[in-house]
C-alpha positions, -999 to 999 in steps of 0.1 A, spaced: 683 251 -257 718 238 -262 744 222 -238 749 238 -203 716 258 -206 697 257 -173 664 250 -192 674 214 -199 656 181 -206 670 168 -172 643 190 -154 615 167 -165 637 136 -159 643 147 -122 606 153 -116 597 119 -130 624 101 -111 612 117 -79 576 107 -84 585 73 -92 610 69 -62 584 84 -38 556 62 -49 535 92 -59 536 83 -95 512 54 -88 484 79 -76 487 99 -108 469 95 -142 492 104 -170 483 119 -203 504 128 -235 503 164 -244 487 173 -277 499 199 -300 479 231 -294 455 243 -320 472 271 -339 440 291 -342 441 293 -303 477 305 -304 466 333 -327 440 344 -301 468 349 -276 499 360 -298 503 383 -327 499 363 -360 530 381 -375 550 369 -343 538 333 -349 549 334 -385 582 349 -377 589 321 -352 581 295 -379 604 313 -404 633 314 -380 629 278 -367 662 260 -380 663 228 -400 695 220 -380 716 235 -352 703 263 -331 692 300 -335 690 327 -309 657 342 -304 669 366 -275 698 367 -253 687 337 -233 665 318 -256 675 295 -284 655 273 -308 665 239 -323 646 222 -350 622 207 -324 616 235 -301 584 249 -316 569 215 -316 577 210 -280 564 245 -273 531 237 -290 528 205 -268 535 226 -237 506 248 -246 486 218 -257 490 203 -223 474 232 -205 444 231 -229 440 194 -224 440 200 -186 414 225 -190 393 201 -211 398 173 -185 386 195 -156 357 208 -176 346 173 -185 350 166 -147 373 137 -153 394 152 -126 395 185 -105 431 192 -105 459 188 -133 496 194 -133 513 199 -166 551 188 -164 561 206 -196 589 224 -212 596 251 -224 579 273 -199 557 302 -210 551 332 -187 577 355 -201 563 352 -236 545 384 -245 520 388 -272 547 396 -299 580 386 -283 597 354 -271 620 358 -241 633 342 -211 632 306 -224 596 310 -235 579 310 -270 541 307 -263 524 317 -231 512 283 -220 490 295 -191 473 324 -209 466 300 -238 449 277 -214 431 306 -197 418 319 -231 407 283 -239 387 282 -208 370 315 -214 363 312 -251 359 275 -257 343 265 -224 325 297 -217 337 305 -184 333 341 -172 359 344 -146 394 327 -141 424 336 -121 461 331 -128 486 328 -100 522 329 -104 550 321 -78 580 319 -101 610 340 -89 608 359 -120 578 383 -128 555 368 -154 558 399 -176 543 381 -205 512 370 -187 507 405 -174 513 420 -209 485 398 -224 458 398 -197 462 434 -183 429 451 -186 408 419 -192 386 419 -162 377 383 -168 412 373 -156 427 381 -123 464 378 -123 483 375 -89 520 371 -88 550 370 -63 585 375 -76 620 387 -67 625 424 -75 648 441 -86 655 412 -109 650 398 -144 628 408 -163 629 441 -143 592 445 -145 561 443 -121 569 470 -97 550 500 -112 514 509 -119 495 483 -136 458 474 -145 432 468 -119 430 430 -126 468 426 -118 482 420 -83 519 422 -83 537 417 -50 576 422 -54 597 405 -28 633 417 -20 664 394 -25 668 372 7 630 370 14 618 336 25 589 316 37 575 341 61 575 370 36 561 348 8 533 335 29 524 369 43 523 384 8 500 355 -3 477 361 27 475 398 26 474 405 -11 464 374 -31 437 357 -11 414 386 -6 414 395 -43 410 359 -52 379 354 -30 366 387 -43 369 376 -79 353 342 -73 372 325 -103 356 295 -120 389 281 -127 424 285 -111 454 284 -134 489 282 -117 522 294 -133 542 268 -111 578 282 -109 601 266 -84 633 288 -89 625 309 -56 637 278 -38 667 286 -14 687 259 -33 683 274 -67 712 296 -75 693 313 -105 679 338 -80 680 351 -43 647 341 -27 647 315 1 616 293 -2 616 258 8 599 226 -3 570 230 21 562 265 7 550 249 -25 529 225 -7 514 252 14 505 275 -14 489 247 -33 470 238 0 458 274 1 446 273 -34 428 241 -30 410 255 0 401 286 -18 388 265 -48 367 245 -25 348 277 -13 334 279 -50 306 258 -64 331 248 -92 367 259 -93 391 233 -107 429 239 -108 453 235 -137 489 242 -129 520 243 -154 555 241 -148 575 274 -154 611 278 -138 631 257 -113 666 249 -123 682 231 -92 671 196 -102 669 182 -67 649 211 -53 628 211 -82 618 175 -80 612 177 -43 591 210 -46 569 195 -73 563 164 -53 552 186 -23 529 205 -47 514 174 -60 508 159 -26 487 191 -19 468 187 -51 460 151 -44 448 159 -8 
């Protein structure tokens, strides 16, 4: 994204360093992210939009895609690997090689709409994975949960009205991208939180609004847009979550998944820009996934 941009390579380095120093790295199996199949991208995004991204991709330097988002010559290849990682995660859990996957990838994806890149996002990684689970693996019901501090406008834009997909989200409002607080489709559960809200408000929102709908939906797979920028230490926003909140929400999802006959979990990194808080929070999330 260029120098001094918050969506930087050091985000993944911080996570990897934390996993190694904590010893958690030894408990994980690692996979290289493949390039996503372009035909799958075209099932989620408008083909004209995909062609336009390719045309605008620079051979050197950077180009601006929107006010927050730039492309360098390697951006789209990285974005294809980020979406490919979620698809590989879906394949792994469907083959029962594991029951839970975390995709430590960038760029993020949940702001990418069907025909628009924005908010550091080019392809909607989590929706691509959900569509792969539904169309390729034949699942009938999946759920996407999103606890990034920013509303996943792109995810809602693509899945709203698709009753196979339940989308549950918490986010700060009013705040970028200034969506998620109005009427929406029946398969979308948006819970806006005011600036200053912390652990109590977040946990109450999940317990009151998410969990009953998730249980009623009985998903055959949980996909998680795992954003960590609602952390109190992250100055990108104004929510006040702490490390343990990310362990708690994953514990809740693991327990919910255990109620189903088959409900694996595939999580993918979205936001989180304070490097220390990001690394600690991912560690807490992964410990809950391993439990």
